C-alpha positions as CSV (number, residue, x, y, z in Angstrom):
1,X,-17.0,-40.4,-49.8
2,X,-20.4,-42.1,-49.2
3,X,-22.9,-42.0,-52.5
4,X,-23.5,-39.4,-55.5
5,X,-25.7,-39.7,-58.5
6,X,-26.0,-37.4,-61.3
7,X,-26.8,-37.2,-64.9
8,X,-26.3,-34.8,-67.9
9,X,-27.1,-34.5,-71.4
10,X,-30.4,-35.7,-71.1
11,X,-32.4,-36.6,-74.6
12,X,-35.3,-38.7,-76.3
13,X,-34.5,-40.7,-78.8
14,X,-33.3,-39.7,-82.1
15,X,-35.5,-42.4,-83.9
16,X,-39.0,-40.9,-82.8
17,X,-40.7,-37.6,-82.3
18,X,-39.6,-36.2,-78.4
19,X,-43.6,-36.3,-77.7
20,X,-43.5,-40.0,-78.6
21,X,-40.5,-40.8,-76.5
22,X,-41.7,-41.8,-73.4
23,X,-38.0,-43.0,-71.8
24,X,-35.4,-40.3,-70.7
25,X,-31.6,-41.0,-71.5
26,X,-28.4,-39.5,-70.1
27,X,-25.1,-39.9,-69.2
28,X,-25.0,-40.7,-65.6
29,X,-22.2,-40.8,-63.1
30,X,-22.2,-42.6,-59.8
31,X,-19.8,-42.3,-57.1
32,X,-19.9,-45.3,-54.6
33,X,-17.2,-44.7,-51.9
34,X,-14.0,-44.3,-54.3
35,X,-15.2,-46.1,-57.0
36,X,-16.7,-43.9,-60.2
37,X,-19.4,-45.6,-62.2
38,X,-20.4,-43.8,-65.9
39,X,-22.9,-44.9,-68.2
40,X,-25.3,-43.9,-71.1
41,X,-28.5,-44.8,-69.2
42,X,-32.2,-44.5,-69.6
43,X,-32.2,-42.3,-66.9
44,X,-36.1,-42.3,-66.3
45,X,-35.8,-45.8,-65.1
46,X,-32.9,-45.3,-63.2
47,X,-34.4,-42.9,-61.3
48,X,-37.6,-45.0,-60.6
49,X,-35.3,-48.1,-59.8
50,X,-33.6,-46.0,-57.1
51,X,-37.0,-44.7,-55.8
52,X,-37.8,-48.3,-55.2
53,X,-34.3,-49.0,-53.5
54,X,-35.6,-46.4,-50.7
55,X,-37.9,-49.5,-49.3
56,X,-36.6,-52.5,-50.9
57,X,-33.4,-54.4,-51.1
58,X,-31.7,-54.4,-54.9
59,X,-29.9,-57.2,-55.2
60,X,-26.8,-57.0,-58.1
61,X,-27.6,-59.0,-61.2
62,X,-30.9,-60.4,-60.0
63,X,-33.4,-58.2,-61.7
64,X,-33.0,-55.2,-63.6
65,X,-29.5,-52.8,-63.7
66,X,-29.5,-49.4,-62.0
67,X,-27.8,-47.9,-64.7
68,X,-30.2,-49.7,-67.6
69,X,-28.9,-49.5,-71.3
70,X,-32.8,-49.5,-72.4
71,X,-36.1,-50.2,-71.4
72,X,-38.5,-51.5,-74.3
73,X,-41.7,-51.6,-72.6
74,X,-43.4,-50.8,-69.7
75,X,-45.8,-53.4,-68.5
76,X,-48.2,-52.3,-65.7
77,X,-49.8,-54.0,-62.5
78,X,-53.7,-54.3,-62.7
79,X,-54.2,-51.2,-60.4
80,X,-51.3,-49.1,-62.1
81,X,-49.4,-48.5,-59.3
82,X,-46.7,-50.3,-60.0
83,X,-44.7,-51.0,-63.4
84,X,-42.1,-53.7,-64.5
85,X,-39.7,-52.0,-67.4
86,X,-38.5,-54.4,-69.5
87,X,-34.9,-53.8,-71.4
88,X,-31.7,-55.9,-72.5
89,X,-28.8,-57.2,-70.4
90,X,-26.6,-54.5,-70.6
91,X,-25.9,-51.9,-67.8
92,X,-24.5,-51.4,-64.6
93,X,-25.8,-52.9,-61.3
94,X,-25.0,-52.8,-57.6
95,X,-26.9,-53.8,-54.7
96,X,-28.8,-51.7,-52.0
97,X,-29.3,-53.5,-48.9
98,X,-30.9,-51.9,-46.0
99,X,-29.7,-52.3,-42.5
100,X,-31.6,-50.4,-39.8
101,X,-31.1,-46.9,-40.6
102,X,-28.3,-47.6,-43.1
103,X,-27.9,-48.6,-46.6
104,X,-25.4,-51.0,-47.9
105,X,-24.1,-50.3,-51.4
106,X,-21.9,-53.1,-52.9
107,X,-20.4,-53.1,-56.2
108,X,-19.9,-56.9,-58.1
109,X,-16.2,-56.1,-57.2
110,X,-17.1,-56.2,-53.6
111,X,-16.4,-52.6,-52.7
112,X,-18.8,-51.6,-50.0
113,X,-20.1,-48.6,-48.9
114,X,-22.5,-48.0,-46.1
115,X,-24.5,-44.7,-46.2
116,X,-27.2,-43.1,-43.7
117,X,-30.7,-44.0,-44.8
118,X,-31.3,-40.3,-44.6
119,X,-28.2,-39.2,-46.8
120,X,-29.3,-41.9,-49.5
121,X,-32.7,-40.8,-49.6
122,X,-31.6,-37.1,-49.8
123,X,-29.3,-38.2,-52.6
124,X,-32.1,-40.4,-54.9
125,X,-34.5,-37.7,-54.2
126,X,-32.4,-35.0,-56.0
127,X,-31.5,-37.0,-58.8
128,X,-35.5,-37.9,-59.4
129,X,-36.4,-34.5,-58.7
130,X,-34.0,-33.1,-61.4
131,X,-35.0,-36.1,-63.9
132,X,-39.1,-35.3,-63.3
133,X,-38.1,-31.5,-63.9
134,X,-36.8,-31.9,-67.2
135,X,-39.8,-34.0,-68.3
136,X,-42.0,-30.8,-67.3
137,X,-39.8,-28.6,-69.2
138,X,-40.3,-30.9,-72.4
139,X,-43.1,-30.6,-74.6
140,X,-46.0,-32.8,-73.2
141,X,-46.0,-36.7,-74.0
142,X,-48.7,-38.2,-76.5
143,X,-50.2,-40.6,-74.3
144,X,-49.6,-44.0,-76.5
145,X,-52.8,-45.3,-78.0
146,X,-51.6,-49.2,-77.1
147,X,-53.5,-50.2,-74.1
148,X,-50.7,-51.9,-72.6
149,X,-48.0,-48.8,-73.6
150,X,-50.5,-46.5,-72.5
151,X,-51.1,-48.2,-68.8
152,X,-47.7,-49.0,-68.6
153,X,-46.8,-45.0,-68.6
154,X,-49.5,-44.3,-66.7
155,X,-48.4,-47.0,-64.0
156,X,-44.7,-45.8,-64.4
157,X,-45.5,-42.0,-63.3
158,X,-48.5,-43.6,-60.6
159,X,-45.5,-45.8,-58.9
160,X,-43.1,-42.7,-59.0
161,X,-45.0,-40.0,-57.1
162,X,-46.1,-42.9,-54.6
163,X,-42.7,-43.7,-54.0
164,X,-41.3,-40.3,-53.9
165,X,-44.2,-38.5,-51.7
166,X,-43.9,-41.6,-49.3
C-alpha cells in the first residue's frame, strides 16, 4: 500500500480571530502499509515536519510528533530560515529513515513500510501544497507585534519554502 497522507476539516482556533491564528488544524489520515492512523492535528506543523523528513531522518518519540496535537510557539533561528515549533506531548508519531533511494517508515508497533524517495516526496509535496493553498485561500494573517512570534512565523514560511523548493 505504501504511504499516503491527507487532511480534511481545516480550521482555525475558535478562541481567536482567524487572521491572528497562525496554526492550521484539521483531521489527518495517514496510511503506512496496511495501517491507518487518524488524528486531529496541527496540520501546518505536520506539513513542515514532513518537508523536513525529505532530507532528514526522523526517529519516533525523540522530537516532535509528525501529527502533533498543538504548537504553542514557533522559535526562529537567528537567520530566520529554520523554526522549532513547541507543543505538548500528545500526537501520533512514526520514524522516517533514509536508506539510499528508499524511505523506511516505522510505527511504534514495529510495522515497517519501504517506499521510494520519489513516491514519498510526491505525497509530502501534495500534502504540503494542499495546506499552503488553504492558507492562501483565507484572509491574510496579521503578523504578530511580538518579536519572537513575528520572527517565528516568518521563519516557518522561510523554512517551508526552502524545503518545498529544494
